[in-house]
C-alpha positions as CSV (number, residue, x, y, z in Angstrom):
1,M,18.2,0.5,43.8
2,D,21.2,2.0,42.1
3,W,21.5,-0.2,40.0
4,L,17.6,0.8,38.8
5,S,19.0,4.5,38.7
6,S,21.5,3.9,36.6
7,L,19.4,2.4,34.1
8,F,17.6,5.3,33.2
9,T,20.8,7.6,33.7
10,N,23.7,6.2,32.7
11,W,23.2,7.8,28.8
12,G,26.3,6.0,27.8
13,A,25.5,2.5,28.7
14,S,24.1,-0.5,26.5
15,S,21.9,-1.2,28.8
16,H,20.3,2.4,29.2
17,I,20.2,2.8,25.2
18,V,18.1,-0.4,25.0
19,A,15.7,0.1,27.9
20,L,15.4,3.6,26.9
21,Y,13.9,2.7,23.6
22,A,12.0,-0.6,24.7
23,I,9.8,1.9,27.3
24,V,9.3,4.3,24.3
25,I,8.4,1.8,22.0
26,A,6.1,-0.5,24.3
27,V,4.3,2.7,25.7
28,G,3.9,4.3,22.1
29,Y,2.3,1.2,20.7
30,I,0.2,0.0,23.5
31,L,-1.9,3.9,23.5
32,G,-1.5,3.9,19.7
33,K,-3.9,1.5,20.2
34,V,-6.5,3.2,22.4
35,K,-9.3,4.8,20.8
36,F,-10.4,8.5,20.9
37,G,-13.7,9.4,19.7
38,G,-13.5,6.1,17.7
39,I,-9.7,7.0,16.0
40,A,-6.5,5.1,17.2
41,L,-3.2,6.7,16.1
42,G,-1.2,3.5,15.5
43,S,2.4,3.3,15.8
44,T,2.6,7.2,15.4
45,F,2.0,7.4,19.0
46,V,5.9,6.1,19.5
47,L,6.6,9.4,18.3
48,F,4.9,11.5,20.8
49,V,6.2,9.0,24.1
50,G,9.6,9.6,22.4
51,I,9.1,13.7,22.5
52,I,7.9,13.4,26.1
53,V,10.9,11.3,27.0
54,G,13.2,13.4,25.1
55,H,11.7,16.8,27.0
56,V,11.7,14.9,30.6
57,Y,15.5,14.0,29.9
58,N,16.1,17.1,28.8
59,V,14.4,19.1,31.7
60,M,15.6,16.8,34.6
61,G,19.5,17.3,33.2
62,I,20.3,14.2,32.9
63,A,20.7,14.0,29.2
64,S,24.1,13.1,27.4
65,P,25.9,16.5,26.7
66,E,24.1,16.9,23.6
67,G,20.9,17.5,25.2
68,Y,19.8,14.3,24.5
69,A,18.3,11.1,25.9
70,C,20.7,9.0,24.3
71,P,23.7,9.3,22.4
72,L,23.1,11.1,19.3
73,S,25.1,9.0,17.1
74,T,23.6,6.2,18.6
75,M,20.2,7.3,17.6
76,N,21.2,8.6,14.6
77,F,22.1,5.1,13.7
78,I,18.8,3.3,14.7
79,Q,16.7,5.8,13.1
80,D,18.9,5.5,9.5
81,F,18.3,1.9,10.2
82,G,14.9,1.6,11.1
83,L,14.1,4.1,8.1
84,V,15.8,1.9,5.4
85,L,13.9,-1.3,7.0
86,F,10.6,0.6,6.7
87,V,10.7,1.9,3.3
88,Y,12.5,-1.1,1.9
89,C,9.7,-3.4,2.8
90,I,7.2,-0.6,1.8
91,G,8.7,-1.1,-1.3
92,L,8.7,-4.6,-1.4
93,S,4.8,-4.6,-0.2
94,V,3.2,-2.0,-3.1
95,G,5.9,-2.8,-5.8
96,P,3.9,-5.2,-8.0
97,G,0.6,-2.9,-7.3
98,F,3.0,0.4,-8.5
99,F,3.5,-0.7,-12.0
100,S,0.0,-2.4,-12.3
101,S,-1.9,0.6,-11.5
102,F,-0.6,2.3,-14.0
103,K,-2.5,0.3,-16.4
104,E,-6.0,0.3,-17.5
105,G,-8.9,0.4,-15.1
106,G,-6.4,2.2,-12.1
107,V,-5.4,4.9,-14.6
108,K,-8.6,7.1,-14.0
109,M,-7.8,7.2,-10.0
110,N,-4.4,7.1,-10.4
111,L,-4.3,10.5,-12.0
112,L,-6.7,11.9,-9.3
113,A,-3.9,10.8,-6.6
114,I,-1.3,12.4,-8.8
115,V,-3.4,15.7,-8.5
116,V,-4.6,15.3,-4.7
117,V,-0.8,15.3,-4.1
118,L,0.1,18.7,-6.7
119,L,-2.8,20.2,-4.5
120,N,-1.3,19.4,-0.9
121,V,2.1,21.0,-2.2
122,G,0.6,23.4,-3.9
123,I,-1.0,24.6,-0.6
124,M,1.7,24.1,1.1
125,F,3.7,26.6,-0.6
126,G,0.8,29.2,-0.9
127,L,0.6,29.3,2.9
128,Y,4.1,29.2,3.3
129,Y,4.4,32.7,1.3
130,L,1.3,34.0,2.8
131,F,2.2,33.3,6.5
132,F,5.7,33.0,6.9
133,D,9.2,34.5,7.0
134,T,10.6,33.6,3.5
135,E,14.2,34.9,4.4
136,N,14.4,32.5,7.3
137,P,15.9,29.2,5.7
138,K,14.7,26.9,8.0
139,N,10.6,27.7,7.5
140,L,10.8,25.9,4.2
141,P,12.1,22.8,5.6
142,M,9.9,23.0,9.0
143,M,6.8,23.6,6.4
144,V,8.0,20.2,4.7
145,G,7.2,18.4,8.4
146,V,4.0,19.9,8.5
147,L,3.1,18.5,5.2
148,C,4.4,15.3,6.1
149,G,2.3,15.3,9.2
150,A,-1.1,16.8,7.9
151,V,-0.8,13.7,5.2
152,T,0.1,11.4,7.9
153,N,3.1,10.0,5.7
154,T,5.6,9.0,7.9
155,P,7.9,7.3,5.2
156,G,7.9,11.2,3.6
157,L,9.1,12.7,6.9
158,G,12.1,9.9,6.8
159,A,13.0,10.9,3.8
160,A,12.8,14.7,4.1
161,N,14.4,14.4,7.6
162,E,17.5,12.1,6.0
163,T,17.7,14.7,2.5
164,L,17.7,17.5,5.1
165,A,20.7,16.2,7.1
166,E,22.6,15.8,3.8
167,V,21.7,19.3,2.2
168,M,22.8,21.0,6.1
169,S,25.7,19.3,5.3
170,H,26.9,21.0,2.7
171,N,25.3,24.2,3.6
172,D,26.6,25.7,6.7
173,G,23.8,28.6,6.3
174,L,20.7,26.6,7.0
175,Q,22.8,24.5,9.5
176,V,22.8,27.4,11.5
177,A,19.5,28.3,10.8
178,M,17.9,25.1,11.6
179,G,19.8,25.1,14.8
180,E,18.3,22.8,17.3
181,S,15.2,22.6,15.4
182,S,13.9,19.4,13.8
183,I,11.0,19.0,11.2
184,A,9.7,15.9,13.6
185,S,8.5,18.8,16.0
186,A,6.6,20.3,13.0
187,Y,5.2,17.1,12.1
188,A,4.0,16.1,15.4
189,C,2.1,19.5,15.9
190,A,0.6,18.7,12.4
191,Y,-0.2,15.0,12.6
192,P,-3.3,14.6,15.5
193,L,-5.3,17.3,12.9
194,G,-4.3,15.6,9.9
195,V,-6.1,12.2,10.8
196,L,-9.3,14.1,12.4
197,G,-9.3,16.6,9.4
198,M,-9.4,13.6,7.1
199,I,-12.2,11.7,8.3
200,G,-14.4,15.3,8.9
201,A,-13.9,16.3,5.4
202,V,-14.8,13.1,3.7
203,I,-18.0,13.3,5.9
204,L,-18.5,17.1,4.9
205,T,-18.1,16.1,1.5
206,R,-21.0,13.7,1.6
207,Y,-23.5,16.2,2.9
208,L,-22.4,19.3,0.9
209,L,-23.2,16.9,-1.9
210,K,-26.3,15.4,-0.3
211,I,-25.1,11.5,-1.0
212,S,-27.4,8.7,0.3
213,L,-25.1,6.0,1.5
214,K,-27.9,3.5,1.2
215,E,-28.2,4.5,-2.8
216,E,-24.6,4.6,-3.0
217,D,-24.6,0.8,-1.8
218,E,-27.3,-0.2,-4.1
219,A,-25.1,1.6,-7.1
220,I,-22.5,-0.9,-6.3
221,Q,-24.6,-4.1,-6.2
222,R,-26.3,-2.9,-9.2
223,E,-22.5,-2.7,-11.5
224,K,-22.0,-6.5,-10.1
225,D,-25.0,-7.5,-11.0
226,A,-25.2,-6.6,-14.6
227,N,-21.5,-7.9,-15.4
228,P,-21.9,-10.9,-17.6
229,H,-18.0,-11.9,-16.7
230,A,-19.7,-12.6,-13.1
231,R,-22.3,-15.3,-14.2
232,P,-21.2,-19.0,-15.3
233,H,-22.8,-20.6,-18.1
234,Q,-22.7,-24.1,-18.9
235,M,-23.9,-25.7,-21.9
236,T,-23.2,-28.9,-24.4
237,I,-21.7,-28.3,-27.8
238,V,-21.3,-30.9,-30.3
239,A,-18.3,-31.3,-31.9
240,S,-18.2,-30.2,-36.0
241,N,-15.6,-27.4,-36.7
242,K,-13.5,-29.8,-38.9
243,S,-10.5,-27.5,-39.0
244,L,-9.9,-27.8,-35.1
245,V,-9.7,-31.8,-35.5
246,G,-6.0,-32.6,-34.3
247,K,-5.6,-29.7,-31.9
248,N,-6.0,-30.3,-28.1
249,L,-8.6,-28.0,-25.9
250,F,-5.7,-25.5,-24.7
251,E,-5.0,-24.7,-28.3
252,V,-8.5,-24.4,-29.1
253,S,-9.1,-21.7,-26.4
254,Q,-5.9,-20.3,-27.7
255,F,-6.7,-20.1,-31.0
256,L,-10.4,-18.9,-30.2
257,G,-9.1,-16.0,-28.0
258,R,-11.7,-17.3,-25.3
259,N,-11.1,-19.0,-22.1
260,F,-13.5,-21.8,-21.4
261,V,-13.4,-25.2,-19.5
262,C,-14.8,-28.4,-20.8
263,T,-15.4,-30.3,-17.8
264,R,-16.5,-33.6,-19.3
265,I,-16.8,-35.4,-23.1
266,E,-19.3,-38.2,-24.1
267,R,-17.4,-40.4,-26.8
268,N,-18.8,-42.9,-28.1
269,G,-21.2,-43.9,-25.6
270,Q,-18.6,-43.4,-22.9
271,I,-18.0,-40.5,-20.1
272,I,-14.3,-39.1,-20.2
273,R,-12.7,-36.5,-18.0
274,S,-11.2,-34.1,-20.2
275,N,-7.9,-31.6,-19.3
276,N,-6.0,-29.2,-21.4
277,D,-4.2,-32.1,-23.7
278,T,-6.8,-33.9,-24.6
279,P,-8.0,-33.7,-28.8
280,F,-10.8,-32.2,-30.6
281,T,-12.5,-34.7,-32.1
282,L,-15.7,-34.7,-34.1
283,G,-18.8,-36.0,-32.8
284,D,-17.6,-35.2,-29.2
285,K,-20.6,-34.1,-26.9
286,M,-18.7,-31.9,-24.6
287,R,-19.5,-29.9,-21.4
288,I,-18.2,-26.4,-21.6
289,V,-18.2,-23.8,-18.8
290,C,-17.4,-20.5,-19.7
291,A,-18.3,-16.7,-18.8
292,A,-21.9,-15.8,-19.9
293,D,-20.9,-13.5,-22.4
294,D,-18.9,-15.7,-24.5
295,A,-21.1,-18.4,-24.9
296,E,-21.9,-16.9,-28.1
297,A,-18.9,-17.3,-29.9
298,I,-17.9,-20.4,-28.2
299,T,-21.0,-22.0,-29.8
300,A,-20.5,-20.9,-32.8
301,F,-16.7,-21.9,-33.1
302,L,-17.1,-25.3,-31.8
303,G,-20.1,-26.8,-32.9
304,D,-23.7,-26.8,-32.3
305,Q,-25.3,-26.4,-29.2
306,I,-28.2,-29.3,-27.7
307,E,-29.8,-29.8,-24.6
308,M,-28.6,-32.8,-22.8
309,E,-28.7,-34.1,-19.2
310,W,-25.5,-35.2,-17.1
311,D,-25.0,-36.9,-13.8
312,E,-23.7,-34.7,-11.3
313,E,-20.8,-36.0,-9.9
314,N,-20.8,-36.4,-6.1
315,S,-17.8,-33.9,-5.3
316,P,-17.9,-32.0,-1.7
317,V,-17.5,-28.7,-1.6
318,V,-15.1,-27.1,0.2
319,S,-13.5,-23.8,1.2
320,R,-9.8,-23.3,1.6
321,R,-7.5,-20.4,1.4
322,I,-4.9,-20.7,-1.4
323,I,-1.6,-18.7,-2.1
324,V,-0.8,-17.0,-5.6
325,T,3.4,-18.3,-5.9
326,K,3.3,-18.1,-9.3
327,P,5.0,-15.2,-11.2
328,A,3.1,-16.0,-14.5
329,I,-0.3,-14.9,-12.6
330,E,1.0,-11.8,-10.9
331,G,-0.6,-8.8,-13.1
332,K,-3.7,-10.5,-14.2
333,T,-7.1,-9.4,-13.2
334,F,-9.5,-11.6,-11.4
335,G,-11.7,-11.0,-14.0
336,E,-9.3,-12.3,-16.5
337,M,-8.5,-15.7,-14.7
338,H,-12.6,-16.5,-15.1
339,F,-12.3,-18.7,-11.6
340,N,-16.3,-19.0,-11.4
341,S,-16.9,-19.0,-15.0
342,I,-15.0,-21.2,-16.2
343,H,-12.9,-23.4,-13.1
344,G,-16.3,-23.6,-11.1
345,V,-15.3,-21.9,-7.8
346,Y,-16.0,-18.7,-6.0
347,V,-13.2,-16.6,-4.9
348,T,-15.0,-14.6,-2.0
349,R,-12.1,-12.9,-0.6
350,F,-8.7,-12.3,-1.0
351,T,-5.9,-10.8,1.6
352,R,-3.3,-8.3,0.9
353,S,-0.7,-6.9,3.0
354,G,-2.7,-7.8,5.8
355,I,-6.4,-6.2,4.5
356,E,-9.1,-8.1,3.4
357,M,-10.6,-7.0,0.3
358,F,-13.3,-8.3,-2.1
359,A,-12.1,-10.3,-5.3
360,D,-13.4,-7.4,-7.6
361,R,-13.3,-8.3,-11.7
362,H,-10.8,-5.6,-12.2
363,L,-8.1,-5.9,-9.3
364,K,-4.6,-7.3,-10.5
365,M,-3.4,-10.3,-8.5
366,Q,-0.1,-10.3,-7.0
367,I,2.6,-12.6,-5.6
368,G,1.4,-13.2,-2.4
369,D,-2.0,-12.8,-2.0
370,R,-4.1,-15.4,-0.2
371,L,-7.8,-16.3,-2.2
372,R,-10.0,-17.4,-0.3
373,V,-11.7,-20.2,-2.6
374,V,-15.1,-22.2,-2.4
375,G,-16.1,-24.8,-4.7
376,P,-15.8,-28.6,-5.3
377,E,-12.8,-30.1,-3.8
378,E,-11.6,-31.1,-7.2
379,N,-11.9,-27.9,-8.5
380,V,-10.2,-26.0,-6.0
381,K,-7.1,-28.4,-6.2
382,N,-6.7,-27.5,-9.6
383,V,-7.3,-23.7,-9.1
384,A,-4.6,-24.2,-6.0
385,D,-2.4,-25.7,-8.6
386,L,-3.0,-22.9,-11.5
387,V,-1.8,-20.2,-9.2
388,G,1.0,-22.0,-7.5
389,N,0.0,-22.4,-3.5
390,Q,3.3,-23.3,-2.8
391,V,2.8,-21.9,0.9
392,K,6.3,-23.3,2.2
393,R,8.2,-22.0,-0.4
394,L,7.1,-18.7,0.6
395,D,7.0,-19.4,4.8
396,Y,11.0,-19.2,5.0
397,P,12.0,-15.7,4.6
398,N,14.2,-15.0,1.7
399,I,16.9,-13.1,4.1
400,A,19.7,-12.8,1.4
401,P,17.7,-11.7,-1.4
402,I,16.3,-8.9,1.1
403,F,19.8,-7.6,2.0
404,I,21.6,-7.8,-1.4
405,G,18.1,-5.3,-2.3
406,I,18.9,-3.2,0.6
407,L,22.9,-2.9,-0.4
408,L,21.7,-1.7,-3.8
409,G,19.5,0.4,-2.8
410,I,22.4,2.2,-0.5
411,A,24.6,2.1,-3.4
412,L,21.6,3.7,-6.0
413,G,21.2,6.2,-3.3
414,S,24.8,7.4,-2.8
415,I,25.0,8.3,-6.5
416,P,25.4,11.9,-6.8
417,F,23.4,13.5,-9.7
418,K,24.1,17.1,-10.7
419,F,21.3,19.6,-12.1
420,P,21.6,22.6,-13.4
421,G,20.8,25.4,-10.7
422,I,21.6,23.6,-7.9
423,P,25.5,24.0,-6.6
424,N,25.3,20.8,-4.8
425,P,24.7,17.3,-6.2
426,V,21.8,15.5,-5.9
427,K,21.2,12.0,-3.7
428,L,18.1,9.6,-3.5
429,G,19.5,9.1,-0.1
430,I,19.0,6.0,2.4
431,A,15.2,6.5,1.7
432,G,14.9,7.0,-1.8
433,G,17.4,4.5,-3.0
434,P,16.3,1.4,-1.3
435,L,12.4,2.5,-1.9
436,I,13.3,2.5,-6.0
437,V,15.3,-0.5,-5.6
438,A,12.6,-2.7,-3.7
439,L,10.1,-1.6,-6.3
440,L,11.8,-2.6,-9.1
441,I,12.8,-6.5,-7.0
442,A,9.1,-6.9,-6.0
443,R,8.2,-6.6,-9.7
444,F,10.8,-7.4,-11.9
445,G,13.2,-9.6,-9.5
446,Y,12.0,-13.1,-10.2
447,K,13.1,-12.7,-13.9
448,V,16.7,-13.0,-12.9
449,H,15.9,-15.5,-9.8
450,L,15.8,-12.8,-6.6
451,V,12.5,-13.6,-5.2
452,S,12.2,-11.7,-2.4
453,Y,9.2,-12.1,-1.4
454,T,8.2,-12.7,2.2
455,T,4.5,-13.8,4.0
456,T,2.4,-10.9,4.8
457,S,3.0,-11.5,8.8
458,A,6.7,-11.4,8.5
459,N,6.8,-8.1,5.9
460,M,4.5,-6.3,8.1
461,F,6.7,-7.4,11.4
462,V,10.0,-5.5,9.7
463,R,8.4,-3.1,8.6
464,E,6.5,-2.2,12.1
465,L,9.9,-2.6,13.1
466,G,11.6,-0.6,11.1
467,L,9.0,1.8,11.6
468,L,8.9,1.8,16.0
469,L,12.7,2.6,16.1
470,F,12.6,5.6,13.8
471,L,10.0,6.8,15.5
472,A,11.4,6.4,18.4
473,S,14.8,7.7,17.5
474,V,13.2,11.2,15.8
475,G,10.5,11.5,19.0
476,M,13.4,11.7,21.6
477,K,15.6,14.0,19.4
478,A,12.6,15.8,19.0
479,G,11.6,16.2,21.9
480,A,14.6,18.3,23.6
481,H,13.3,20.9,22.0
482,F,9.6,20.7,21.1
483,W,8.5,22.6,23.9
484,E,10.1,25.8,22.3
485,T,9.0,24.6,19.1
486,L,5.4,24.4,20.3
487,I,5.0,27.3,22.7
488,Q,7.6,29.3,21.7
489,G,7.9,28.8,18.1
490,D,5.3,28.6,15.1
491,G,3.7,25.4,16.9
492,V,0.2,26.4,17.1
493,K,0.6,27.6,13.4
494,Y,1.6,24.5,12.3
495,V,-1.2,23.4,13.8
496,W,-3.6,25.3,12.0
497,V,-1.9,25.5,8.2
498,G,-1.5,21.7,8.6
499,F,-4.9,21.4,9.1
500,L,-5.8,23.6,5.7
501,I,-3.3,21.2,3.8
502,T,-5.2,18.4,4.9
503,V,-8.8,19.5,4.3
504,I,-8.8,21.5,0.7
505,P,-7.5,19.1,-1.4
506,I,-10.2,16.7,-0.2
507,L,-12.9,19.1,-0.6
508,I,-11.6,19.8,-3.7
509,M,-11.3,16.1,-5.3
510,G,-14.5,15.2,-3.3
511,L,-16.6,17.6,-5.9
512,V,-14.5,17.0,-9.2
513,A,-14.4,13.0,-8.3
514,R,-18.4,13.0,-7.7
515,L,-19.3,15.8,-9.9
516,R,-17.2,14.9,-13.3
517,Y,-16.4,11.3,-12.5
518,K,-19.6,10.0,-10.7
519,L,-17.2,8.4,-8.6
520,N,-19.0,6.3,-5.8
521,Y,-18.6,7.7,-2.6
522,F,-17.6,4.3,-0.7
523,T,-15.0,3.9,-3.6
524,F,-14.2,7.7,-2.9
525,M,-13.3,7.4,1.1
526,G,-10.9,4.2,0.4
527,F,-9.4,6.7,-2.5
528,T,-9.1,9.1,-0.2
529,A,-7.2,7.1,2.8
530,G,-5.0,5.3,-0.4
531,T,-3.7,9.0,-1.6
532,Y,-3.1,10.3,2.2
533,T,-1.6,6.8,2.9
534,D,-3.9,7.3,6.2
535,P,-5.3,3.1,7.7
536,P,-6.9,5.0,10.1
537,L,-9.6,6.7,8.0
538,L,-9.7,3.4,5.5
539,A,-10.5,1.5,8.9
540,F,-13.3,4.6,9.7
541,S,-14.0,4.2,6.0
542,S,-14.8,0.2,6.0
543,E,-16.9,0.5,8.8
544,M,-19.2,2.9,7.3
545,A,-19.7,0.6,4.0
546,S,-21.3,-2.6,3.6
547,N,-19.4,-3.5,0.6
548,D,-15.5,-3.5,0.0
549,A,-15.3,-0.4,-2.3
550,P,-13.3,1.7,-0.1
551,A,-10.5,-1.2,0.1
552,V,-10.7,-1.4,-3.9
553,G,-10.1,2.3,-3.6
554,Y,-7.5,2.2,-1.3
555,S,-5.4,-0.7,-2.9
556,T,-5.8,0.8,-6.6
557,V,-3.8,4.3,-5.6
558,Y,-2.0,3.5,-2.3
559,P,1.0,2.2,-4.0
560,L,2.1,5.2,-6.5
561,S,0.7,7.8,-3.8
562,M,3.5,6.1,-1.4
563,F,5.7,6.9,-3.7
564,L,5.0,10.5,-4.2
565,R,4.4,11.5,-1.2
566,I,8.5,9.9,-0.5
567,L,9.8,11.5,-3.3
568,S,7.8,15.2,-2.8
569,A,9.0,15.3,0.6
570,Q,12.7,14.9,-1.1
571,L,12.6,16.7,-4.1
572,I,11.0,20.2,-2.3
573,I,14.0,19.9,0.0
574,L,16.6,19.3,-2.4
575,F,15.3,21.9,-4.9
576,C,14.4,24.5,-2.4
577,C,16.9,24.4,0.4
578,S,20.0,23.6,-1.2
């Protein structure tokens, strides 16, 4: 059995490193699926298993000379490589939505999300000055770890951790003060109550404001029913506008500025199929499909409306999933596309980044969105051609563009920037640089033929792999001294301070969003989950709701919130600890 003992004690061997990471990740991932009180911690449980393993190795005296379960240099590399993969895939995923969130429709909620992020940071600083020794230079970095744990934002922890290492390399005093301390320990102390605090705060908001879930659901349904764009309108028009003769139907639609489809035409007693190239001819009887609130304008422009019975064609109704692959479609809302009123199909659901959502007319489409389309087979085929649906093109991962982007991100992160009052140059680092490049490539890469899109499953696999490698490394490094931090240090204080950082902004924004902006409670739940980038809260919200409002609120603010969480963690370290 010496071979088995050597596998777990020979800390310098590659087999030991691989086996240890496999155990930490496998056990942590399995335990992360277990629900405690209906809540699962997910991948973050890998961090806690890593802490336990690191602590056990240190206590048993079988750690490396540095006191860790694996060689420190190896763990640092795996941690940094995992972080790069994770933040880069995050950037690719949220890039299109990040830029479109600044446009009309999502501006209000994203402004509120910015306020929540500022409240989290402001409360962190307030508690830091009230309850911690500000003369001790290690306390502020540890508070950044508490902040990341309180808002359950692991990318922020990664960015802060990497930035802190950069600052410490130029600041001997901070390096000595931090000693063996790790901001991951503070993160681990604050994280569990962070998850519980979010759910408890949104529930408390409901009772404080005496909100009825039934009334909130009915309000959402009334809003959908009152929307004339959601209702298709069919009519027959006799073409009589002489100024349009010679133009095709596409040119007519563009000139009018209203979307409509002419499905069939009766010309000289014959029924013909029409398309965008069909010329506008006087006397044609045109079967027009459009949005209900566009019908009057279209009628006034094209001709006179008449009553006419059309023989219905035998066209079987089918349900298919089609995928958005055309760059020209990206950024358009479901309302602008008029799938129902013009193209004669219903988009019942769509899947984005593994989350299934209702196709709300205000949501903007992104490359890779998978639409569930129901309608006549020919209509579905036309819509598939309209949005691209080149599935094979996206099934193969674009490996080269991904690593080109990572290279550009590392280069950007290495550029030093100098700011007044800061003695050392500031760098975006291996977290900030790849994130910004990924955001830009995801949104504008197609313009320079750099398409880095991969399927949702591929993106999530690489993202999750990077996250697990990062968490396992951080956990095993923090575990060597976690017990001292929790019991002998400020661990207990980190727990309740983190809880306050979590709860107070949610309660404040709940009152503001409800009383000032009349935000629906289900939308507020999704908004909170997106602002805190917290999937467990989204899952809890979706279970409570009989509609898709939580998912809509989540997807609206998630991209900007994720970026701000990572950026704010870096900026605090850079500007306050240099």
